[in-house]
C-alpha positions as CSV (number, residue, x, y, z in Angstrom):
1,M,22.7,10.9,14.2
2,M,21.6,7.0,14.3
3,S,18.2,6.2,16.1
4,R,16.2,3.5,16.3
5,Q,12.7,4.4,18.3
6,F,9.1,2.9,19.3
7,S,6.3,5.2,19.9
8,A,2.9,4.0,21.6
9,A,-0.3,5.2,19.9
10,H,-0.4,8.9,21.6
11,D,3.5,9.6,22.0
12,P,5.2,12.5,19.9
13,K,6.1,10.8,17.0
14,P,9.4,11.6,16.0
15,L,10.5,12.4,11.8
16,I,12.9,11.3,9.4
17,D,15.0,13.0,6.9
18,P,13.9,13.4,3.3
19,T,17.3,14.2,2.2
20,S,18.8,11.7,3.6
21,V,16.0,9.0,2.3
22,Q,16.7,10.2,-1.3
23,D,20.8,9.7,-0.6
24,F,19.7,6.2,0.8
25,F,18.1,5.5,-2.5
26,E,20.7,7.0,-4.7
27,E,23.1,4.9,-3.4
28,R,20.9,2.0,-4.5
29,A,20.7,3.1,-7.6
30,R,24.4,3.3,-7.9
31,K,24.5,-0.3,-6.3
32,A,22.7,-1.9,-8.5
33,E,25.3,-2.7,-11.1
34,A,26.3,-4.8,-9.0
35,L,23.5,-6.3,-7.0
36,G,21.6,-6.1,-10.0
37,P,17.9,-4.7,-10.3
38,V,16.1,-6.4,-8.1
39,R,18.4,-7.4,-5.4
40,A,19.2,-3.7,-5.1
41,V,15.5,-2.7,-4.0
42,I,14.7,-5.7,-2.0
43,Y,17.1,-5.4,0.1
44,Q,18.5,-8.5,0.5
45,D,22.1,-7.6,-0.2
46,K,23.8,-10.7,1.1
47,N,21.1,-13.3,0.6
48,P,20.7,-13.3,-3.5
49,T,18.2,-16.4,-2.8
50,L,15.9,-15.1,-0.4
51,A,16.0,-11.8,-2.2
52,Q,14.7,-14.3,-5.7
53,Q,12.5,-15.7,-3.5
54,R,11.1,-13.2,-2.1
55,D,10.3,-11.5,-5.1
56,A,8.6,-14.7,-7.2
57,A,6.6,-15.1,-3.7
58,E,5.4,-11.2,-4.3
59,K,4.9,-11.4,-7.8
60,A,3.0,-14.9,-7.5
61,L,0.6,-13.4,-4.7
62,L,-0.1,-9.6,-6.0
63,F,-0.1,-10.1,-9.8
64,P,-3.4,-12.0,-10.2
65,L,-5.1,-9.4,-7.4
66,I,-3.8,-6.4,-9.5
67,D,-6.1,-8.2,-12.5
68,I,-4.8,-6.1,-15.0
69,R,-7.4,-6.3,-18.4
70,P,-5.6,-5.0,-21.8
71,D,-7.1,-1.4,-22.2
72,D,-6.0,-0.7,-18.2
73,A,-4.0,2.6,-18.2
74,V,-1.2,1.2,-15.4
75,L,0.1,3.4,-12.6
76,D,3.3,2.3,-10.7
77,A,3.8,4.4,-8.1
78,G,7.6,4.1,-6.6
79,C,8.0,1.8,-9.5
80,G,11.8,2.0,-9.0
81,S,14.1,0.0,-10.9
82,G,10.9,-1.7,-13.0
83,R,10.9,-4.5,-11.0
84,W,6.9,-4.8,-11.7
85,A,7.4,-3.1,-14.6
86,E,8.4,-6.2,-16.1
87,V,5.2,-8.5,-15.6
88,L,2.5,-5.4,-16.4
89,I,4.0,-3.7,-19.1
90,P,3.3,-7.1,-21.6
91,V,-0.2,-7.3,-19.9
92,C,-1.5,-4.3,-20.1
93,G,-2.4,-0.9,-22.1
94,R,-0.8,1.5,-21.4
95,Y,2.4,2.0,-18.2
96,H,3.5,5.1,-15.9
97,G,6.5,4.2,-14.1
98,V,7.4,6.9,-11.6
99,D,9.8,6.9,-9.1
100,A,11.6,10.3,-7.1
101,S,15.1,8.5,-7.3
102,W,16.8,9.4,-10.4
103,G,18.9,6.8,-10.4
104,L,16.2,4.3,-10.3
105,V,13.9,6.0,-12.6
106,D,17.2,5.9,-15.3
107,I,17.5,1.8,-14.6
108,A,13.8,1.3,-15.4
109,R,14.2,3.2,-18.2
110,Q,16.9,1.3,-19.9
111,R,15.5,-1.7,-19.0
112,F,11.6,-0.8,-20.4
113,G,12.1,2.3,-22.1
114,H,11.7,0.3,-25.5
115,C,8.4,-0.5,-24.6
116,S,6.4,1.9,-26.8
117,H,3.1,1.9,-24.6
118,A,4.9,2.2,-21.4
119,R,6.8,5.8,-19.7
120,F,9.4,6.5,-16.9
121,D,9.4,9.9,-15.2
122,V,11.2,11.3,-11.4
123,V,7.8,12.1,-10.0
124,S,7.4,11.8,-6.0
125,V,4.4,10.3,-4.9
126,D,3.3,13.3,-3.2
127,R,3.2,14.9,-6.2
128,L,1.3,13.0,-8.8
129,A,-1.5,15.1,-9.7
130,G,0.4,18.2,-10.3
131,S,3.2,16.9,-12.1
132,P,3.1,17.7,-15.7
133,S,4.5,14.2,-17.1
134,L,0.9,13.5,-15.7
135,A,-1.4,16.0,-16.6
136,G,-4.7,14.4,-18.0
137,E,-4.3,11.1,-17.1
138,R,-6.4,8.8,-15.3
139,F,-5.5,5.0,-14.2
140,T,-8.0,2.2,-14.0
141,R,-4.9,0.3,-11.8
142,I,-2.6,1.9,-9.6
143,I,0.6,0.3,-7.8
144,S,1.9,1.3,-5.0
145,F,4.2,-0.9,-3.0
146,G,7.2,-0.6,-0.1
147,V,6.7,3.6,-0.3
148,Y,4.8,4.9,2.5
149,I,8.0,3.6,5.1
150,Y,10.3,6.2,3.5
151,L,7.8,9.4,4.1
152,N,6.7,11.3,7.3
153,D,3.0,11.1,7.9
154,D,1.5,14.4,6.6
155,A,3.7,12.9,3.2
156,V,1.6,10.1,3.2
157,E,-1.8,11.2,3.3
158,S,-0.7,13.7,1.2
159,A,0.5,10.8,-1.0
160,L,-2.6,8.8,-0.9
161,Q,-4.7,11.6,-1.9
162,Q,-2.7,11.8,-4.9
163,L,-3.5,8.7,-5.9
164,C,-7.0,9.2,-5.8
165,A,-6.6,12.3,-8.0
166,V,-5.3,10.3,-10.4
167,A,-7.2,7.7,-10.2
168,A,-10.0,6.5,-13.2
169,P,-13.7,6.7,-11.8
170,E,-13.2,3.2,-11.9
171,A,-10.4,1.9,-10.3
172,K,-8.6,-0.3,-8.2
173,V,-5.6,0.0,-5.9
174,V,-3.5,-2.5,-4.7
175,L,-0.8,-1.4,-1.6
176,R,2.3,-3.5,-0.6
177,E,3.7,-1.7,2.9
178,P,5.6,-3.5,6.2
179,V,3.8,-2.5,8.9
180,A,4.9,-3.1,12.7
181,T,4.3,-5.9,14.8
182,G,3.8,-3.8,17.9
183,D,4.7,0.2,18.1
184,R,5.4,2.5,15.5
185,L,9.1,1.9,14.9
186,T,11.2,5.1,13.6
187,L,14.6,4.3,11.9
188,S,16.6,7.3,11.4
189,D,19.5,7.1,9.8
190,F,20.0,3.6,10.8
191,Y,23.2,1.3,10.2
192,S,22.3,-1.5,8.4
193,D,24.7,-4.3,8.1
194,D,22.8,-6.1,5.3
195,M,23.0,-3.5,3.0
196,E,26.1,-2.1,4.5
197,Q,24.6,1.7,4.4
198,S,22.3,3.3,6.6
199,Y,18.6,4.1,6.0
200,S,15.4,6.0,7.3
201,A,12.4,4.6,7.6
202,V,8.9,4.6,9.7
203,Y,6.8,1.3,10.0
204,R,3.6,2.4,11.3
205,P,1.5,-0.2,13.2
206,E,-1.8,-1.8,10.5
207,A,-4.3,0.2,12.3
208,E,-2.6,3.5,12.2
209,L,-2.0,2.7,8.5
210,M,-5.4,1.8,8.1
211,G,-6.7,4.6,9.4
212,M,-4.5,7.2,6.8
213,F,-6.6,5.0,3.8
214,D,-9.7,5.2,5.3
215,R,-9.2,9.2,5.5
216,T,-7.7,9.3,1.9
217,L,-9.1,6.4,-0.4
218,G,-12.1,5.2,1.6
219,A,-12.8,9.2,1.3
220,A,-12.8,9.3,-2.2
221,G,-15.0,6.2,-2.6
222,F,-12.5,3.3,-2.4
223,R,-13.7,0.3,-0.3
224,L,-11.2,-2.1,1.2
225,Q,-11.8,-5.2,-1.2
226,A,-9.5,-7.5,0.9
227,C,-6.0,-7.4,2.6
228,G,-3.5,-10.0,3.6
229,D,0.2,-10.8,4.6
230,V,2.8,-11.2,1.8
231,F,4.8,-13.3,3.1
232,D,4.8,-16.8,5.3
233,A,6.9,-17.4,8.0
234,G,9.7,-18.7,5.9
235,L,10.2,-16.0,4.0
236,N,9.4,-13.0,6.3
237,N,12.6,-12.8,8.8
238,R,12.2,-9.6,10.6
239,A,11.0,-10.3,13.8
240,E,9.4,-6.3,14.6
241,T,7.8,-5.9,10.9
242,R,6.0,-7.8,8.4
243,Q,4.3,-7.6,4.8
244,R,0.8,-6.7,4.2
245,W,-1.0,-6.0,1.3
246,F,-3.9,-4.1,0.9
247,A,-6.7,-4.0,-2.2
248,W,-8.9,-1.1,-2.9
249,V,-11.6,-0.6,-5.6
250,R,-14.1,2.0,-6.4
251,G,-17.0,1.9,-8.9
252,R,-17.1,-2.1,-9.3
């Protein structure tokens, strides 16, 4: 049943259905042929100009913050169709993109699978350390953008713990996540006129998200280096949410 529910701090937290989320992303992969690999994962289906502007603004802001060095091993946790692979692969020593969507990973492989120091695998972000495809790997740079809104709380904390488990002793983790501007907002099979399909997501207040970060990244020795808004008011066309970035570092 379609629902849109706000929850205050001490209210019960409604859950989203992981199967519904998976189906949403496979449908986005199918739509990529018509929309292109970037617009398909930015969700501005009817506004290609805004999609391009948001993509460019995000990369202009966050690429310098990731601070890639030529010998860095990069994990793109939630790589989607390879939107960030396009700018990271040319400047790093090794790139590994993972995503839970078979369809999106196939697109990323078709686009960048020819690069000798890059690989793409179907791996859920809350199962990174246990995945054979990441066995023994440690990453000096990790990005995870727009992933945690599609996970329930227990899976979010598990995913963050998994990031810590595959991070090198000296590492930087950059996260970008939509947050609620008011109370927590849960959408369950909510129909989007812009995308012409239903989706499920959890938009958490920033304080709630920071608590999760502190319990996982903070407990693993990371410290918050900086955080901020991704978009200015002109590009943030959602009244109840905004995009925030968070840079965490360890051993430096």
